[in-house]
N, C-alpha and C positions, 0 to 999 in steps of 0.2 A: 552698786559699783559701775554697772554698765551705763546708767543714766549720767553718772558723774563724768564718764569718759567722753561723752558727746559734747561737741562744741555748743556753747550756749550763745544765743544772739545778744548783741550789746543792748538792744532795745526790743520792745514788743513789736512783733512782725505785723499783727493786726490787732486792733483794739477789741475784737470779738474772740480772740484766742487766748487761752491760758498758756503758761510757759510749757506745759506738757503737750500742747496741741489740741486740747479739748475745748469745747465751746464755752465761751464766757457769756453767760446770759446777762442782758442789760435790764436793770430795774432803776431807771433814772428817777431821781427825786424831782419834785415839782416846785418850781419857783414862780409864784403867781404875781409877777411884776408887771410894769406898764407895757413892756414889749409882748409879754404873754397875753395880756388882755387884748391888745390890738390883733395879735395873731388869731386868737380865739374868735373874735368877731368876724375877721376875714375868712377863716376856715368854715364857720357855720354858714356864712353867706354863700361860699362856694358849694357846700354840701346841698343847701336848699336849691341853688341854681341847677345842680345836676339832677336832683330828684324831681323837681317841678317842670323842667324844660320839656319833657315828652308830653306833658298835659296841656301846654299852652299852644294855641293854634293861631295862625295868621293866614288870611286868604284861603281858608278851608284846609290848610296843611299845618302839621306841627312845625314849631319854630326850627327844630333840627330833626330831620328824618333822612337817614342814609339808606334808601331803598335799593340794596344791592341786587335783589332778584330782578327788579324791573329797570335797573341801571338809571335811577333817578335820585338826585340828592337835593332835598329841600332845606335851605339854610336861610333862616331869618327872612322869609318871604320871597326868596329867589329860588328858582329851580335850575339845577345844573344837570346836564346830560353828558353822556360819554363824548359827545362832540366838542365839549368845552375844554379841550385839552390845554388850550392857551391859558384860560382862566385858572384851571387847576395848577398848572405849572407856576404861574405868578403867585398864587396863594401859598404854595409850598415854599417858594423863595422868600416870601414875606415872613413866614413863620421862622425860617432859619435866620434871616437877618435880624428879626426881633429878638431871638434868643441871644445872638451875638451882641446886640446892642445892650440889652438889659444886663448881661453878664459883664460886659466891659464897664458899665456904670455901677451896678449894685452887687457884683460878684454872684455867688451861687444862691441868690435870693429865691429863685424858682423852686429849689429843692425844699427849703424850709417853709415857704409861704404858699406855694401854688400846687406843688406836686401832689396828686391824689394819694399816693402812698403815705407821705408824711401827714397830710391832712387827716385821713381816716385813722391812721395808726395813733397819732398823738391826741386826737380830739374825739375819737369814738371808741376804739378798741382798748387803748391803755386806760382811760377813765373807767371802763367797765371792769378791766382786770384789777385795778386798784380797789374798786368797790368790793369785789369778791374776795380779795386777799387781805382786806382790812387796812389798806393804805390809802383810803379815799382822801383826795385833796392834798396828800402829802407826797406820795410816791416813795420810791426806794424799795429795797428788797424786803420781802415779808419777814417779820420777826420770828415766826415759827412756821412749822409745816402747815400747809393749807389742807383742810379736810378734803377727802376725795369727792364728797358730794358737791362741795363748793366748786371744785375744778370742773366737775362734770356739768354743773349748771352754767358755769362761765363759758365753756366750749359750746354748750347748746345755744346760748345767746349769740356767741360768735357765728355759729352756723346759720341761725335765722337771719342775722344782719347780712351775712355774706350772700345768702340766697336772695334776699330782697335787692341787694345791690346788683347781683348778676342779672336778675329779671329786669331791673331798670336799664342796665346796659344793653340787654337784648332788645328792649323796646325802641331804642334808637335806630334799629335796623329792620324791625318788623312792624312798628307802629303800636301805640298803646292799646288801641281798640282790638287789634288782632291778639295781642298778648293777653288781655283780659278774657277774651272769648276762649282762647286756648286753655287758660288756667282753670276757668270756672265752668265751661260748658262743653269742652272737647276732651276726649281721652288722649293721653300723651302719645300713643303710637300713631296718631293721625298727623303729627308734626314732629317726627323724630329729630330732624336737624336742629330745630329751635331748642328742643329739650336737651339734646346733646351739648349745645353751646352753653346753655344755662348751667348744666352740671359741671362742665369743664371750668367755666368762669367761677362758679361757687367753690370748687376745689382749689383753684388757683388763689382766690382771695383768702380763703380759709388758711391755706398753707403759708401764704405770704404774711398775713397779719398775726397768725398764731405761732409761727415757727421761724420763718426766714427773717422777717422784721428788718432791723438795721443793716443786716448783711446785704440786702438789696442795694442800699445806698453805697456800701463800701466795696463790694465785689461784683454786684450784678448790673449796676447802672453805669453806662459809659460816660455820663455827663461829668462826673467828678474828674475823670481823666482829661476830658476836653477842656476843663476850665484852665488848665495850665497854659493853653495857647489862646484862650479868650480873655484872660485877665492881664492886667499890667500893674505896675506899682502904684498907679493912681486910682485903681478901682476900689470902691468902697467894700470892705469886708469886715467881718467881726474879728477884732484884733486886740491883743493884750499890749499894754504900754510898758515895755521893759525899763525904759528910762525912769519912769515913775515908780514902778513896782519892785525893782531889784535894789539891793539884795532882799530876799524874802526872809520873813521871820515873825515869830509871835510878838505881839506888842509888849514892850518892856521899857524900863527907865533908860535914859540916855547915859547914865553913869552908874557904876557899882562901887560904892565907897568913894575913893578918890580917883578911881580909874574911869576914864571916859570910854564908853563902849562905841563900837562902830555904828554909824547911823544906818537904820534899816529903811527899806522902801515901804510903800503903802501895802504891798501884798503881804498878808499875814500867814500865807501858806495854809489856808484852811481847806483847800481842795474842794470847795463847794462847786466851783466851775466844772470840775471833773464829775462830781456826783450827779449833776443835773444834765450832763451832756447825753443825748439819746444815742450817740455813736461811741461814747466812752473815751473820747480823746481829751488831751490836756491842751487847751487853747494857748497856754503860756509857752508851748513849744513852737509857736508860730503857725503860719498858714499850712493847713494840711488838707489832703484830698478828702478826708472823711468829714470835714466841717460842712454842714448843710445850712449855715446861717440861720439857725432856729432862734438865736438870741437868748436862749435859756441861761447861758453863762453870763450874759450882760445883766439880766435880772437878779441872778444869784449874787454876783459881785456887788451890784449896787446896794442890795440889801445888807450885805456884810459891811460895806463902807459906811452905810448909815448907822450901823450898830457901833462901829469903832470911831465914829465921829470924824470920818475922812471924806473928802469930796468924791462924788461919783465919777464914773468914766474911766476907771482903771482898765476895764474891758468895755469896748464901745465899738460902734461903727466908725471905721476910719480907713485910711489907706496905708499901705506899707511905707510909702515914701514919707508920709506925714509922721508916722511913728518913728522913723529913723531920722527925723529932723530936717527932711528935705521939703522944699516948697510943694504945696498941693496945687495941681492944675486940673480943674474939671474939664476944660476945653482942650482937646488934643485930637490928633488926626482921626482916630477910629470913632471917637464920640461925635465927630462932625460927619464923617463919611457914611456911617450906618444910618442916621436919620435921613440923609440925602437919598441914599439908596431906597429906604422905605418910602419916602415921598414919591420918588419916581415910580416905584413898583405899585404903590397905592393909586397914583394917578392913572397909570396904564391899566390897572385892574378896573377902575371905575369907568374909564372910557370904553373899554371892551365890554364891560357888563351892560352899560347903558345903551350901547349900540348893537346889542345882539339882535339879529333878525327874528321875526316871529316864526320863520320857517328855516330849517336847515336843508340845504340841497347838495347832494353829492352825485355826480354823474360818473359812472364806471362803464367800461367797455364790456360787451357780452363775452361769454366764454367761446372759445373756438376760433373760427376764421375771422379775419379782420373785416371782410365784406363779402357779399355775394352779388352776382349779376342775375337779374330776373330775365324771364323770357321776352319781356317787352323792352329790354335794354336798360331799365332803371337799376341803380346800384342800391343794394340794401345794407344798412348798418344796424347792428343790434346793440342796444345800450341797456344799462340797468340804472334806474333812477331811484336814489335813496332819499326819501322825504321824511323829515321829523317835524311834527307839530309841537312847537315849543310853548304854545299858549295853554291856558287852563280851560279852553272851550273847544267843542268839536269844530272841525274845519273841513271844507271840501276844496279840492285842488284840481286845476286844469293845466295841461301841459301843452306848450307851443314851442316851435323851433323856428329860428330865424337864421338865414345864412349871413355871414359877416359881409361878404361882397354884395353891396347894394342894400343890405338890410331887408331882403325879401323874406316874407313869412311863407313857410311851406304850407300848401293846402292841407286840409284835414285828411284827405285821402292818402297823403304821403306821410302822415304822422299817425301811427297806429297806437293810440293811447286813449284810455277812458278817464272819466271823472273819478278822482280818488277821494274817499272819505276817511278821515282819521279822527280818533278820539283824542282827548287832551293828553299831551306828552307821548303820543303813540308814534311809532316809527314803522315804516314799511319800505320795501324795495320792490319796484314794479319793472317789468320788461318794457322796452320801447323799441319799435321797429321804424326805421326811417327809409323811405324810398325816394331817391334823388336822381334827377337827370344827369347822366355821366358828363354832359357838356359843361356842367358847373364846376367840375373838378379841375384843378391846376396841379400838374405833376403828381397826380394821385392823391391829393388831399383837398379837403374843403373845411374851412373853419365855420362853425355854427354856434349859435347860442341857444341853450335850452332854458326856457322861461317857465317857471311854475307860479301860478297866480291862485291865491285863495279866494274864498267867497267874500272877504272883506276888501278885496281889491289890492292887497299887498302882494308884490311880485318879487321873486328872487331869480337871479340869472347865474348861469355857469357856462363858460366856453368849452367846447369840445371839438376835437379834430375828427372829421369823418374821413374814412379811407375809401379809395376807389381805384379803378384801373389807371396805371401811370400814363398810358398812351391810348388815343382813340384811333381806330382804323376808319379813315374818311372814305377810302375807296370801296370798302365792303363793310357798311355799318352793321351787318348782321353778325360780324365777328365780335362786336362789342358785347354781345350777349354771352361771351365766353369768360370763364374765370381767369385768374392769374396764371393758371397752367394750361389754358386753352381748352378746358373741358366745357362742353355745352351745358347750360343751365336752363333749358327750356321747361323743365318740370319743377322750377323753383317755387311756383305758386302752390304746389302740393307739398312743399317742405323738403324736396329733394334738391338741395343746393350743393354745389362743389365750388371750391375756390379757383 
């Protein structure tokens, strides 16, 4: 009586919930049509790409190696360092614009065709589940209770696959060589972070593929909610044609005796489109957030139409505007602006990438006082020189400093710096002491250029402002050996300097 007094929703709140709020487990049937065949080829190509990519090397490095520990990212023959913030920012923008563009044109095609969750669930884990539950190649709920040993064996296979996928994922961050050495020749406690990441990833994949499943697409992933602002009525989506399909009904004669019956649409109300849907929705209700454009309903409906001798396409790739009888326009502002933005970003990315210097140079001021005055009257500035060897070969670097006024190079005795040797992709920060005649300063500042030249003759420059006394005492030059607060610095050569 208590349950009857509760307000009942007019429709199902979520396709994965029963009316009483319990979990509705999905066992979608399998329709092996033309779209499924295409998806399967594409899915297995993506899986092979993911599994083989860590093994392929180019220029001595894996095609994709995200070395977070050493802050180096090897991507298809190019090495990106933390200093490549502009390139990384452009790359992120290109990814976002690409998602907007493909969604505007093809709807939620990423979810059904590219998303790793959908790819592995539909073409790895569910086929294994169907094999153990006796529904191989057919799908649908098991006809009888599955033996406990079969469930145990199924989950054991799931665990092994999840463990392998987790190790492959970790190899993108530690390298396949390190991973193999750790797995086969090193005890786990020698590398606890990597082992912990593998265990966490294995548990996540196992829980996702064995339990959460379609709920990730419905309640966990934000992409379905974003599509409402990325789609328009001209976007291609999986849609049902109500003008052709309604009213629904089983095939029958057009007359009963002398009475002419209402003409039915092509939809025979077999509900096969619902039975094959991995998220459990009815595509005939229109565009829904849960639809991932997997095209299983298209294959199922085409098969039924072939059997009842009616034309295919009752459910098909189309646009909402076209289904409602409006003209279809592929070219529209967003479809033009997104490719233009991608072209601009791609061109900018290519120009920045191809013009990256072989050496990164950053000049920072030293800690503490802006300058010190030595006992001989010279002004000392302390700088920090950050050098990054962007090449794949060892390099040696020499530092020189030129003043902007006149372009004079400071003598070596005024530039306290040694030859710096760096390994490939190595970074270092070295101190630099500059001793300059105070007469060169104008209003307490002197513009200078720090030049770093490698052993190949390639030089990079960066301008820096040197600080000094604002005014010189021409009547008593010895006072110039005092700091900014008048304190004598005669013992600066021993490191006892005061501003």
